[in-house]
Every structure is written in structure tokens, then in C-alpha cells.
C-alpha positions, 0 to 999 in steps of 0.5 A, a space after each residue: 548504606 546503599 544509595 540507588 534504588 536497585 541497591 536498596 532493592 538488593 538489600 531488601 531481597 537479601 534480607 528476605 532470602 537470608 530469612 528463608 535460607 536460615 529457616 530451611 537450614 534449621 529444618 535440615 539440621 533438625 531433621 538430621 538430628 532427629 533421625 540420628 537420635 532415633 538411630 542412637 536409640 536403636 529403634 529400627 522401625 522408627 528409623 526406617 519410617 523417618 528415612 524417606 521424610 529426611 531424604 525429602 528435606 535433604 533433597 530440597 535443601 540441595 535443590 535450593 542451594 542450602 547444601 551442595 549436592 555432594 554434601 546432600 548425597 553424603 548425608 543420605 548415604 551415611 544415614 542409609 548405612 546406619 539404618 541398614 546396620 540397625 535393621 540388620 542387627 534387629 
């Protein structure tokens, strides 16, 4: 166990940051899962409506360091490609 004041403070801060990061990562995964389900259900209008909201969540997660910037770009690129394919088919 930590035995200096600064080490004890680091433990407290790490617990708080872990809680926030876990919440943010869960929000990111839930948003991606939701839009993938809409894409799988072939609902082009709903997928287009959800895309900007999902982009926002992905960008914020990248800003906070939950995922790397290239990973966020890859998520956005693949989701966009799926939605474009869905809209073209509709």
C-alpha cells in the first residue's frame, strides 16, 4: 500500500479516472453497437440519423484517450462505408 501523501493521492485519482474512463468506454461501445444493429436491420434513414451522434461519441473518446486517434478514424470510416452502402441499396 502507498505510504506517502502523494502516493495516496495518486491512488485516489487513479480510482476516479478509472471510473470515468470505464464509463466513457462503455458509452463508446454502446453507441457503436447500436448503429451496427440499425445497419444490420437495413434501416437507412435511422442509420443516417445516428451517424453524427456516433461520430461525436467516437471523437470525444479519442480526445480523452479512450481509443487512439487512428482507431477512432477507422471506426468512423467503416461505419460511413456501411451507411453509404445501405443508402445506395435503398
